[in-house]
All heavy atoms as an XYZ file, in Angstrom:
852
protein
N       0.818     -1.178      0.002
C      -0.004      0.005     -0.001
C       0.882      1.241      0.000
O       2.001      1.209      0.434
C      -0.912      0.015      1.210
C      -1.997     -0.986      1.205
S      -3.277     -0.477      2.353
C      -4.539     -1.558      1.769
N       0.301      2.310     -0.390
C       1.044      3.581     -0.503
C       1.385      4.175      0.870
O       2.301      4.930      0.974
C       0.269      4.580     -1.335
N       0.633      3.844      1.890
C       0.895      4.445      3.212
C       1.250      3.329      4.185
O       0.404      2.695      4.781
C      -0.301      5.290      3.673
C      -1.547      4.488      3.860
C      -1.976      3.906      4.999
C      -2.488      4.160      2.855
N      -3.149      3.239      4.779
C      -3.484      3.387      3.466
C      -2.629      4.446      1.503
C      -4.601      2.895      2.782
C      -3.705      3.946      0.823
C      -4.659      3.207      1.456
N       2.531      3.069      4.310
C       3.008      2.046      5.240
C       3.426      2.685      6.547
O       3.603      3.907      6.627
C       4.191      1.316      4.597
C       3.828      0.582      3.322
C       2.921     -0.614      3.569
O       2.943     -1.203      4.667
O       2.161     -0.960      2.650
N       3.627      1.852      7.561
C       4.046      2.346      8.851
C       5.521      2.679      8.858
O       6.012      3.338      9.772
C       3.772      1.304      9.947
C       2.312      1.060     10.142
N       1.496      1.924     10.829
C       1.527      0.048      9.740
C       0.292      1.456     10.839
N       0.261      0.308     10.177
N       6.232      2.219      7.896
C       7.692      2.442      7.799
C       8.045      2.836      6.384
O       7.382      2.490      5.435
C       8.453      1.177      8.192
C       8.192      0.730      9.609
C       8.994     -0.530      9.925
N       8.659     -1.075     11.200
C       9.241     -0.710     12.343
N      10.171      0.214     12.346
N       8.877     -1.229     13.477
N       9.100      3.594      6.270
C       9.642      3.885      4.967
C      11.148      3.868      5.060
O      11.708      3.870      6.146
C       9.112      5.214      4.386
C       9.669      6.446      5.064
C       9.043      7.703      4.485
O       7.875      7.747      4.175
N       9.849      8.729      4.368
N      11.826      3.855      3.927
C      13.282      3.827      3.936
C      13.839      5.196      4.260
O      13.440      6.203      3.683
C      13.821      3.338      2.566
C      13.476      1.878      2.222
C      14.036      1.536      0.867
C      14.010      0.917      3.270
N      14.814      5.194      5.188
C      15.490      6.428      5.568
C      16.708      6.656      4.666
O      16.907      5.960      3.657
N      17.508      7.614      5.028
C      18.692      7.968      4.215
C      19.669      6.840      4.074
O      20.294      6.692      3.025
C      19.377      9.183      4.841
C      18.568     10.426      4.753
C      19.277     11.612      5.320
N      18.371     12.755      5.283
C      18.508     13.829      6.009
N      19.560     13.930      6.816
N      17.663     14.812      5.957
N      19.831      6.024      5.086
C      20.791      4.950      5.047
C      20.201      3.682      4.407
O      20.825      2.625      4.378
C      21.308      4.624      6.429
N      18.989      3.784      3.892
C      18.336      2.632      3.293
C      17.678      1.698      4.296
O      17.213      0.628      3.926
N      17.668      2.107      5.569
C      17.026      1.277      6.598
C      15.600      1.764      6.831
O      15.269      2.914      6.615
C      17.804      1.391      7.918
C      19.159      0.766      7.864
C      19.814      0.787      9.231
C      21.156      0.094      9.163
N      21.767      0.044     10.490
N      14.756      0.841      7.253
C      13.359      1.142      7.534
C      13.290      2.085      8.739
O      13.946      1.880      9.751
C      12.560     -0.099      7.800
N      12.517      3.159      8.598
C      12.326      4.137      9.662
C      10.848      4.183      9.967
O       9.999      4.264      9.047
C      12.822      5.534      9.178
C      12.550      6.558     10.260
C      14.271      5.525      8.812
N      10.524      4.174     11.256
C       9.122      4.197     11.668
C       8.572      5.603     11.434
O       9.158      6.607     11.816
C       8.981      3.847     13.165
C       7.558      3.698     13.603
C       7.484      3.221     15.034
N       6.138      2.939     15.421
C       5.253      3.827     15.798
N       5.547      5.101     15.798
N       4.022      3.455     16.142
N       7.411      5.672     10.798
C       6.743      6.947     10.543
C       5.865      7.330     11.723
O       5.215      6.479     12.305
C       5.873      6.864      9.299
C       6.559      6.671      7.977
C       5.517      6.480      6.862
C       7.464      7.835      7.651
N       5.873      8.591     12.050
C       4.950      9.058     13.114
C       3.531      8.999     12.584
O       3.293      8.907     11.370
C       5.298     10.510     13.486
O       4.956     11.381     12.419
N       2.575      9.063     13.474
C       1.177      9.048     13.065
C       0.862     10.261     12.174
O       0.150     10.162     11.197
C       0.247      8.968     14.266
C      -1.239      8.863     13.963
C      -1.541      7.696     13.016
C      -2.045      8.741     15.227
N       1.441     11.411     12.518
C       1.286     12.606     11.668
C       1.734     12.297     10.237
O       1.049     12.655      9.269
C       2.087     13.786     12.205
C       1.402     14.538     13.307
O       0.193     14.346     13.505
O       2.067     15.359     13.955
N       2.902     11.681     10.111
C       3.430     11.371      8.776
C       2.604     10.334      8.056
O       2.385     10.412      6.831
C       4.872     10.885      8.861
C       5.825     11.977      9.159
O       5.565     13.153      8.915
N       6.992     11.645      9.718
N       2.071      9.369      8.811
C       1.211      8.367      8.182
C      -0.093      8.981      7.664
O      -0.556      8.674      6.563
C       0.906      7.225      9.120
C       2.119      6.280      9.260
C       1.806      5.142     10.178
N       2.188      5.545     11.525
C       1.809      4.953     12.627
N       1.005      3.900     12.577
N       2.204      5.377     13.800
N      -0.674      9.895      8.458
C      -1.888     10.542      8.033
C      -1.612     11.419      6.810
O      -2.366     11.465      5.843
C      -2.548     11.324      9.187
C      -3.064     10.346     10.239
C      -3.664     12.210      8.670
C      -3.519     11.019     11.524
N      -0.482     12.135      6.821
C      -0.103     13.010      5.691
C       0.125     12.179      4.446
O      -0.294     12.571      3.338
C       1.142     13.844      6.043
N       0.766     11.030      4.606
C       1.006     10.138      3.467
C      -0.309      9.586      2.914
O      -0.505      9.538      1.699
C       1.942      8.969      3.864
O       3.155      9.522      4.353
C       2.222      8.037      2.698
N      -1.215      9.241      3.811
C      -2.560      8.779      3.407
C      -3.274      9.855      2.621
O      -3.839      9.615      1.551
C      -3.340      8.408      4.666
C      -4.787      8.123      4.442
C      -5.194      6.917      3.859
C      -5.758      9.004      4.826
C      -6.544      6.636      3.643
C      -7.116      8.735      4.628
C      -7.486      7.559      4.042
N      -3.174     11.088      3.107
C      -3.842     12.238      2.450
C      -3.264     12.469      1.080
O      -4.016     12.741      0.115
C      -3.641     13.485      3.346
C      -4.415     14.692      2.928
C      -4.207     15.772      3.966
C      -5.010     17.014      3.674
N      -4.878     18.010      4.747
N      -1.935     12.344      0.917
C      -1.289     12.556     -0.368
C      -1.578     11.415     -1.335
O      -1.855     11.611     -2.510
C       0.225     12.688     -0.176
O       0.481     13.790      0.713
C       0.933     12.924     -1.499
N      -1.511     10.189     -0.808
C      -1.721      8.998     -1.636
C      -3.145      8.862     -2.141
O      -3.391      8.359     -3.222
C      -1.304      7.749     -0.887
N      -4.086      9.290     -1.323
C      -5.532      9.169     -1.648
C      -6.187     10.520     -1.481
O      -6.916     10.748     -0.492
C      -6.191      8.107     -0.745
C      -5.629      6.685     -0.893
C      -6.185      5.803      0.193
C      -5.926      6.151     -2.271
N      -5.969     11.447     -2.419
C      -6.480     12.797     -2.263
C      -8.007     12.867     -2.173
O      -8.563     13.845     -1.661
C      -5.976     13.530     -3.495
C      -5.482     12.512     -4.425
C      -5.184     11.289     -3.642
N      -8.698     11.818     -2.615
C     -10.174     11.812     -2.489
C     -10.574     11.705     -1.019
O     -11.732     11.913     -0.685
C     -10.795     10.697     -3.328
C     -10.542      9.289     -2.815
C      -9.279      8.643     -3.356
O      -8.285      9.311     -3.675
N      -9.285      7.318     -3.437
N      -9.619     11.364     -0.154
C      -9.900     11.217      1.267
C      -9.286     12.317      2.147
O      -9.004     12.131      3.304
C      -9.439      9.839      1.777
C     -10.219      8.704      1.176
N     -11.580      8.623      1.157
C      -9.777      7.617      0.500
C     -11.943      7.514      0.562
N     -10.862      6.890      0.126
N      -9.078     13.491      1.514
C      -8.490     14.628      2.248
C      -9.305     14.993      3.486
O      -8.756     15.199      4.554
C      -8.364     15.837      1.304
O      -7.448     15.500      0.280
C      -7.871     17.067      2.023
N     -10.626     15.073      3.332
C     -11.484     15.417      4.485
C     -11.346     14.386      5.588
O     -11.260     14.740      6.775
C     -12.937     15.576      4.057
C     -13.176     16.771      3.164
O     -12.333     17.701      3.173
O     -14.238     16.825      2.523
N     -11.318     13.129      5.217
C     -11.184     12.055      6.212
C      -9.842     12.150      6.907
O      -9.754     11.968      8.134
C     -11.348     10.691      5.559
N      -8.781     12.419      6.159
C      -7.471     12.590      6.767
C      -7.425     13.741      7.768
O      -6.825     13.611      8.845
C      -6.398     12.787      5.682
N      -8.074     14.832      7.446
C      -8.132     15.966      8.370
C      -8.895     15.582      9.649
O      -8.489     15.974     10.747
C      -8.811     17.179      7.704
C      -7.960     17.755      6.580
O      -6.716     17.514      6.552
O      -8.522     18.484      5.734
N      -9.940     14.807      9.520
C     -10.676     14.341     10.686
C      -9.848     13.394     11.543
O      -9.824     13.468     12.781
C     -11.975     13.626     10.266
C     -13.066     14.532      9.700
C     -14.071     13.691      8.890
C     -13.766     15.280     10.794
N      -9.060     12.530     10.876
C      -8.201     11.613     11.595
C      -7.106     12.362     12.355
O      -6.748     11.986     13.465
C      -7.577     10.569     10.648
C      -8.576      9.604     10.040
C      -7.880      8.758      8.960
C      -9.207      8.721     11.093
N      -6.614     13.429     11.756
C      -5.596     14.226     12.435
C      -6.212     14.916     13.695
O      -5.542     14.988     14.758
C      -5.044     15.311     11.502
C      -3.796     16.048     11.964
C      -2.663     15.077     12.260
C      -3.363     17.049     10.910
N      -7.438     15.322     13.613
C      -8.127     15.893     14.771
C      -8.297     14.824     15.866
O      -8.100     15.139     17.057
C      -9.482     16.481     14.382
N      -8.660     13.613     15.502
C      -8.797     12.527     16.474
C      -7.462     12.268     17.149
O      -7.385     12.080     18.362
C      -9.325     11.239     15.772
C      -9.292     10.054     16.745
C     -10.739     11.449     15.277
N      -6.387     12.268     16.363
C      -5.073     12.060     16.895
C      -4.726     13.156     17.927
O      -4.178     12.901     18.992
C      -4.018     12.048     15.795
C      -2.608     11.701     16.317
C      -1.539     12.400     15.549
C      -1.488     13.847     15.908
N      -0.233     14.406     16.382
N      -5.060     14.406     17.582
C      -4.777     15.517     18.484
C      -5.532     15.379     19.818
O      -4.979     15.639     20.881
C      -5.162     16.833     17.807
O      -4.363     17.050     16.680
N      -6.789     14.926     19.721
C      -7.570     14.724     20.947
C      -6.923     13.588     21.768
O      -6.774     13.687     23.009
C      -9.018     14.409     20.603
C      -9.691     15.636     20.021
C      -9.802     13.894     21.844
C     -11.068     15.385     19.403
N      -6.509     12.537     21.114
C      -5.832     11.432     21.796
C      -4.552     11.869     22.466
O      -4.263     11.461     23.600
N      -3.772     12.689     21.773
C      -2.525     13.205     22.365
C      -2.846     14.045     23.586
O      -2.127     13.950     24.601
C      -1.749     14.033     21.358
C      -0.945     13.163     20.411
O      -0.838     11.958     20.598
N      -0.395     13.779     19.398
N      -3.843     14.877     23.518
C      -4.228     15.701     24.660
C      -4.582     14.806     25.844
O      -4.177     15.091     26.980
C      -5.394     16.619     24.307
N      -5.297     13.760     25.579
C      -5.668     12.820     26.656
C      -4.470     12.076     27.226
O      -4.457     11.720     28.402
N      -3.480     11.834     26.410
C      -2.294     11.084     26.858
C      -1.252     11.958     27.582
O      -0.564     11.486     28.441
C      -1.609     10.414     25.687
O      -2.435      9.465     25.093
N      -1.180     13.221     27.160
C      -0.067     14.046     27.643
C      -0.463     15.258     28.496
O       0.367     15.934     29.002
C       0.737     14.572     26.450
C       1.262     13.454     25.568
N       2.206     12.555     25.982
C       0.920     13.088     24.302
C       2.450     11.698     25.035
N       1.679     11.967     23.990
N      -1.760     15.512     28.642
C      -2.247     16.609     29.460
C      -3.017     16.066     30.643
O      -3.412     14.898     30.652
C      -3.080     17.580     28.617
C      -2.290     18.235     27.496
C      -3.166     19.126     26.618
O      -4.292     19.444     26.987
O      -2.658     19.468     25.542
N      -3.246     16.928     31.603
C      -3.900     16.480     32.821
C      -5.389     16.206     32.658
O      -5.931     15.329     33.279
C      -3.735     17.519     33.939
C      -2.309     17.602     34.420
O      -1.547     16.656     34.215
O      -1.953     18.633     35.006
N      -6.033     16.984     31.793
C      -7.515     16.902     31.718
C      -7.971     16.694     30.279
O      -7.491     17.352     29.355
C      -8.144     18.215     32.242
C      -9.654     18.155     32.139
C      -7.750     18.447     33.704
N      -8.857     15.743     30.122
C      -9.553     15.544     28.848
C     -11.030     15.438     29.205
O     -11.423     14.544     29.946
C      -9.055     14.283     28.126
C      -9.611     14.059     26.742
C      -9.165     15.156     25.792
C      -9.152     12.735     26.199
N     -11.801     16.324     28.670
C     -13.229     16.346     29.011
C     -14.002     15.268     28.228
O     -13.583     14.880     27.146
C     -13.825     17.709     28.652
C     -13.170     18.852     29.460
C     -13.628     20.165     28.942
N     -13.501     20.189     27.478
C     -13.692     21.230     26.734
N     -14.069     22.360     27.234
N     -13.524     21.168     25.425
N     -15.057     14.822     28.781
C     -15.920     13.824     28.131
C     -16.373     14.371     26.766
O     -16.419     13.631     25.810
C     -17.145     13.523     29.022
C     -16.714     12.941     30.329
C     -18.140     12.618     28.299
C     -16.606     11.456     30.442
N     -16.692     15.667     26.717
C     -17.132     16.237     25.464
C     -16.048     16.136     24.388
O     -16.368     15.976     23.203
C     -17.570     17.694     25.635
O     -16.513     18.471     26.218
C     -18.790     17.822     26.491
N     -14.775     16.250     24.785
C     -13.700     16.099     23.820
C     -13.640     14.658     23.272
O     -13.462     14.461     22.069
C     -12.317     16.420     24.480
C     -12.228     17.866     24.935
O     -12.838     18.729     24.270
O     -11.542     18.107     25.945
N     -13.790     13.699     24.158
C     -13.787     12.299     23.752
C     -14.948     12.006     22.800
O     -14.762     11.402     21.750
C     -13.850     11.343     24.965
C     -13.988      9.899     24.549
C     -12.613     11.553     25.845
N     -16.136     12.502     23.155
C     -17.310     12.256     22.306
C     -17.131     12.950     20.930
O     -17.563     12.375     19.922
C     -18.589     12.726     23.018
C     -18.928     11.946     24.292
C     -20.132     12.560     24.964
C     -19.163     10.500     23.956
N     -16.544     14.108     20.940
C     -16.305     14.791     19.672
C     -15.318     14.000     18.827
O     -15.490     13.830     17.619
C     -15.765     16.199     19.921
C     -15.615     17.031     18.658
C     -15.267     18.452     18.952
O     -14.339     18.695     19.762
O     -15.912     19.332     18.344
N     -14.282     13.415     19.444
C     -13.342     12.587     18.751
C     -13.997     11.367     18.144
O     -13.704     10.953     17.013
N     -14.931     10.770     18.890
C     -15.668      9.596     18.372
C     -16.486      9.989     17.155
O     -16.528      9.278     16.142
C     -16.573      9.003     19.482
C     -17.531      7.956     18.908
C     -15.728      8.403     20.581
N     -17.126     11.189     17.191
C     -17.900     11.654     16.050
C     -17.001     11.879     14.841
O     -17.355     11.541     13.704
C     -18.642     12.929     16.404
C     -19.784     12.734     17.365
C     -20.454     14.066     17.685
C     -21.495     13.905     18.779
N     -22.072     15.201     19.156
N     -15.808     12.463     15.087
C     -14.876     12.702     14.002
C     -14.434     11.360     13.378
O     -14.382     11.227     12.150
C     -13.594     13.417     14.519
C     -13.803     14.865     14.890
C     -12.864     15.495     15.675
C     -14.896     15.593     14.475
C     -13.004     16.837     16.061
C     -15.062     16.918     14.827
C     -14.096     17.547     15.619
N     -14.099     10.400     14.231
C     -13.674      9.101     13.728
C     -14.798      8.414     12.944
O     -14.561      7.865     11.871
C     -13.201      8.207     14.889
C     -12.704      6.806     14.528
C     -11.530      6.888     13.546
C     -12.322      6.033     15.762
N     -15.996      8.445     13.487
C     -17.131      7.848     12.799
C     -17.334      8.483     11.403
O     -17.503      7.781     10.414
C     -18.388      8.015     13.649
C     -19.608      7.432     13.008
O     -19.608      6.209     12.669
O     -20.591      8.183     12.788
N     -17.262      9.778     11.353
C     -17.443     10.462     10.088
C     -16.306     10.165      9.117
O     -16.550      9.908      7.928
C     -17.612     11.982     10.307
C     -18.003     12.710      9.081
N     -19.167     12.439      8.373
C     -17.372     13.712      8.378
C     -19.237     13.234      7.328
N     -18.161     14.005      7.294
N     -15.076     10.139      9.619
C     -13.939      9.800      8.754
C     -14.087      8.412      8.141
O     -13.867      8.219      6.959
C     -12.629      9.885      9.550
N     -14.468      7.465      8.988
C     -14.642      6.092      8.471
C     -15.755      6.013      7.434
O     -15.651      5.273      6.452
C     -14.869      5.104      9.624
C     -13.685      4.904     10.552
C     -14.077      4.043     11.762
C     -12.496      4.302      9.797
N     -16.849      6.716      7.690
C     -17.952      6.701      6.707
C     -17.539      7.378      5.392
O     -17.976      6.974      4.317
C     -19.232      7.278      7.267
O     -19.078      8.610      7.617
N     -16.679      8.401      5.464
C     -16.171      9.016      4.233
C     -15.245      8.056      3.462
O     -15.321      7.971      2.230
C     -15.381     10.300      4.543
C     -16.188     11.490      5.023
C     -15.250     12.606      5.454
C     -17.152     11.977      3.950
N     -14.439      7.321      4.188
C     -13.494      6.407      3.555
C     -14.196      5.203      2.958
O     -13.931      4.802      1.819
C     -12.410      5.959      4.548
C     -11.533      7.143      4.962
C     -11.549      4.841      3.953
C     -10.657      6.899      6.169
N     -15.108      4.606      3.710
C     -15.724      3.364      3.284
C     -17.070      3.519      2.611
O     -17.613      2.551      2.119
C     -15.833      2.415      4.448
C     -14.439      1.983      4.904
C     -13.889      2.469      6.093
C     -13.679      1.126      4.129
C     -12.607      2.104      6.469
C     -12.395      0.767      4.529
C     -11.874      1.255      5.692
O     -10.616      0.885      6.079
N     -17.623      4.720      2.596
C     -18.880      4.984      1.912
C     -19.905      3.885      2.096
O     -20.319      3.241      1.137
C     -18.616      5.218      0.426
C     -17.696      6.394      0.136
C     -17.390      6.553     -1.347
O     -18.145      6.028     -2.163
O     -16.394      7.172     -1.643
N     -20.309      3.677      3.314
C     -21.254      2.604      3.616
C     -22.603      3.202      3.928
O     -22.728      4.313      4.438
C     -20.789      1.794      4.813
O     -20.636      2.669      5.907
C     -19.472      1.097      4.512
N     -23.633      2.431      3.646
C     -24.948      2.857      4.117
C     -25.397      1.914      5.217
O     -24.966      0.757      5.278
C     -25.961      2.965      2.972
C     -26.513      1.670      2.496
O     -26.852      0.810      3.272
N     -26.596      1.507      1.172
N     -26.208      2.368      6.131
C     -26.587      1.573      7.303
C     -27.206      0.209      6.996
O     -26.927     -0.791      7.651
C     -27.599      2.444      8.053
C     -27.279      3.843      7.623
C     -26.814      3.710      6.188
N     -28.031      0.138      5.952
C     -28.652     -1.124      5.608
C     -27.604     -2.159      5.136
O     -27.682     -3.321      5.552
C     -29.708     -0.956      4.509
C     -30.908     -0.148      4.984
O     -31.186     -0.151      6.223
O     -31.570      0.481      4.135
N     -26.653     -1.713      4.352
C     -25.596     -2.630      3.906
C     -24.746     -3.088      5.089
O     -24.374     -4.263      5.154
C     -24.680     -1.960      2.879
C     -25.358     -1.747      1.524
O     -26.405     -2.374      1.265
O     -24.813     -0.923      0.744
N     -24.454     -2.191      6.013
C     -23.645     -2.538      7.161
C     -24.372     -3.557      8.056
O     -23.784     -4.512      8.520
C     -23.289     -1.314      7.947
C     -22.300     -0.382      7.253
S     -20.769     -1.183      6.795
C     -20.070     -1.475      8.395
N     -25.668     -3.337      8.279
C     -26.419     -4.258      9.092
C     -26.470     -5.635      8.449
O     -26.289     -6.652      9.119
C     -27.854     -3.727      9.315
O     -27.751     -2.439      9.963
C     -28.683     -4.650     10.158
N     -26.711     -5.669      7.144
C     -26.769     -6.933      6.422
C     -25.410     -7.649      6.508
O     -25.320     -8.834      6.793
C     -27.168     -6.706      4.956
C     -27.261     -7.994      4.123
C     -27.596     -7.725      2.674
N     -26.804     -6.680      2.061
C     -25.532     -6.772      1.669
N     -24.868     -7.877      1.888
N     -24.902     -5.763      1.095
N     -24.335     -6.897      6.266
C     -22.991     -7.472      6.285
C     -22.632     -7.974      7.690
O     -22.027     -9.055      7.821
C     -21.977     -6.457      5.793
C     -20.565     -6.973      5.746
C     -20.379     -8.077      4.695
N     -19.033     -8.575      4.814
C     -18.725     -9.851      4.992
N     -19.679    -10.754      4.994
N     -17.493    -10.226      5.103
N     -22.983     -7.213      8.722
C     -22.700     -7.647     10.089
C     -23.393     -8.951     10.408
O     -22.826     -9.850     11.045
C     -23.107     -6.544     11.087
N     -24.643     -9.103      9.930
C     -25.355    -10.348     10.126
C     -24.670    -11.514      9.447
O     -24.561    -12.604      9.993
C     -26.818    -10.218      9.620
O     -27.496     -9.269     10.380
N     -24.181    -11.285      8.240
C     -23.459    -12.322      7.498
C     -22.202    -12.741      8.237
O     -21.922    -13.933      8.371
C     -23.092    -11.833      6.094
C     -24.256    -11.681      5.142
C     -23.874    -10.978      3.838
O     -22.664    -10.767      3.614
O     -24.777    -10.687      3.068
N     -21.454    -11.779      8.713
C     -20.203    -12.069      9.432
C     -20.494    -12.832     10.703
O     -19.853    -13.833     11.006
C     -19.409    -10.765      9.738
C     -18.296    -11.032     10.731
C     -18.889    -10.161      8.449
N     -21.505    -12.386     11.450
C     -21.860    -13.062     12.665
C     -22.279    -14.505     12.413
O     -21.863    -15.421     13.091
C     -22.991    -12.291     13.391
O     -22.552    -10.971     13.681
C     -23.371    -12.984     14.695
N     -23.094    -14.704     11.371
C     -23.587    -16.025     11.033
C     -22.442    -16.953     10.613
O     -22.385    -18.104     11.025
C     -24.646    -15.932      9.971
C     -25.323    -17.277      9.688
C     -26.393    -17.191      8.604
N     -25.803    -16.873      7.302
C     -25.907    -15.690      6.652
N     -26.600    -14.728      7.177
N     -25.342    -15.503      5.499
N     -21.503    -16.447      9.821
C     -20.455    -17.312      9.294
C     -19.259    -17.455     10.233
O     -18.613    -18.505     10.270
C     -19.935    -16.835      7.910
O     -19.439    -15.491      8.059
C     -21.055    -16.884      6.885
N     -18.971    -16.427     11.008
C     -17.807    -16.460     11.892
C     -18.124    -16.987     13.284
O     -17.280    -17.510     13.969
C     -17.176    -15.078     12.019
C     -16.701    -14.506     10.708
C     -15.581    -15.323     10.072
O     -14.710    -15.859     10.742
N     -15.655    -15.485      8.766
N     -19.354    -16.797     13.724
C     -19.770    -17.188     15.057
C     -21.115    -17.885     14.984
O     -22.146    -17.320     15.334
C     -19.867    -15.983     15.982
C     -18.587    -15.229     16.097
N     -17.524    -15.709     16.829
C     -18.191    -14.078     15.541
C     -16.534    -14.839     16.725
N     -16.890    -13.852     15.953
N     -21.144    -19.140     14.530
C     -22.405    -19.846     14.393
C     -23.103    -19.962     15.781
O     -22.463    -19.953     16.813
C     -22.004    -21.236     13.921
C     -20.600    -21.136     13.472
C     -19.997    -19.937     14.136
N     -24.387    -20.071     15.745
C     -25.185    -20.176     16.988
C     -24.722    -21.405     17.771
O     -24.400    -22.443     17.210
C     -26.656    -20.302     16.658
N     -24.675    -21.246     19.084
C     -24.236    -22.369     19.942
C     -25.394    -22.754     20.850
O     -26.172    -21.938     21.263
C     -23.060    -21.952     20.779
C     -21.845    -21.614     19.954
C     -20.746    -21.109     20.787
N     -19.640    -20.734     19.912
C     -18.382    -20.723     20.303
N     -18.052    -21.011     21.529
N     -17.435    -20.410     19.452
N     -25.454    -24.046     21.159
C     -26.464    -24.535     22.092
C     -25.753    -25.315     23.167
O     -24.751    -25.954     22.931
C     -27.482    -25.425     21.377
O     -26.808    -26.487     20.733
C     -28.290    -24.655     20.357
N     -26.316    -25.276     24.379
C     -25.711    -25.950     25.499
C     -26.302    -27.347     25.594
O     -27.505    -27.553     25.518
C     -25.957    -25.185     26.786
C     -25.171    -25.773     27.964
C     -25.284    -24.886     29.187
O     -25.909    -23.818     29.135
O     -24.708    -25.293     30.221
N     -25.439    -28.354     25.791
C     -25.924    -29.721     25.990
C     -26.257    -29.916     27.463
O     -25.916    -29.094     28.291
C     -24.807    -30.732     25.596
O     -23.724    -30.609     26.484
C     -24.375    -30.532     24.147
N     -26.895    -31.039     27.778
C     -27.250    -31.313     29.175
C     -26.023    -31.408     30.033
O     -26.046    -31.060     31.233
C     -28.078    -32.596     29.238
C     -29.448    -32.441     28.694
C     -30.247    -33.696     28.821
C     -31.607    -33.490     28.196
N     -32.435    -34.678     28.288
N     -24.887    -31.835     29.475
C     -23.671    -32.001     30.274
C     -22.995    -30.653     30.513
O     -22.032    -30.544     31.262
C     -22.712    -32.939     29.562
N     -23.512    -29.609     29.868
C     -22.932    -28.273     30.086
C     -21.890    -27.857     29.080
O     -21.410    -26.741     29.128
N     -21.518    -28.766     28.183
C     -20.545    -28.353     27.157
C     -21.264    -27.676     26.029
O     -22.469    -27.829     25.852
C     -19.797    -29.593     26.652
O     -20.687    -30.474     26.026
N     -20.538    -26.910     25.270
C     -21.145    -26.099     24.187
C     -20.913    -26.806     22.850
O     -19.819    -27.276     22.579
C     -20.558    -24.710     24.139
C     -20.968    -23.896     25.324
C     -20.312    -23.797     26.514
C     -22.147    -23.130     25.424
N     -21.040    -23.004     27.380
C     -22.158    -22.547     26.722
C     -23.201    -22.856     24.590
C     -23.148    -21.721     27.185
C     -24.212    -21.993     25.052
C     -24.177    -21.466     26.322
N     -21.932    -26.855     22.065
C     -21.868    -27.415     20.718
C     -22.271    -26.375     19.727
O     -23.183    -25.571     19.971
C     -22.802    -28.630     20.561
C     -22.508    -29.842     21.422
C     -23.619    -30.891     21.193
C     -21.177    -30.413     21.025
N     -21.617    -26.380     18.599
C     -21.990    -25.454     17.507
C     -23.101    -26.084     16.747
O     -23.016    -27.223     16.322
C     -20.794    -25.178     16.598
O     -19.720    -24.663     17.387
C     -21.156    -24.229     15.516
N     -24.211    -25.343     16.598
C     -25.312    -25.859     15.808
C     -25.150    -25.499     14.373
O     -24.526    -24.506     14.039
C     -26.647    -25.302     16.330
O     -26.707    -23.908     16.150
N     -25.729    -26.256     13.519
C     -25.704    -25.948     12.094
C     -24.645    -26.624     11.387
O     -23.786    -26.648     10.804
């Protein structure tokens, strides 16, 4: 992919990219997602404030969640009905219904 966690440095060795650099690379590599990249940078800033400052308000966290939700919906362009249908498919195929036997052990049905 165009935006990896590492890139080659001057000596030809892999260098870890900061999150800022990864978001900037994402924004450059996929210009159609500029708005989403800007939202992700805001989420990162809120996270940094929570990690490095004394106080992070609940409203800041909730705003970050809204930013992240909107960024993901911009990137993946999903509609709620498709997501609900797909979630049901994943649940059905990845986690089949289980029933308990009289002995207390679990069996996968289906």
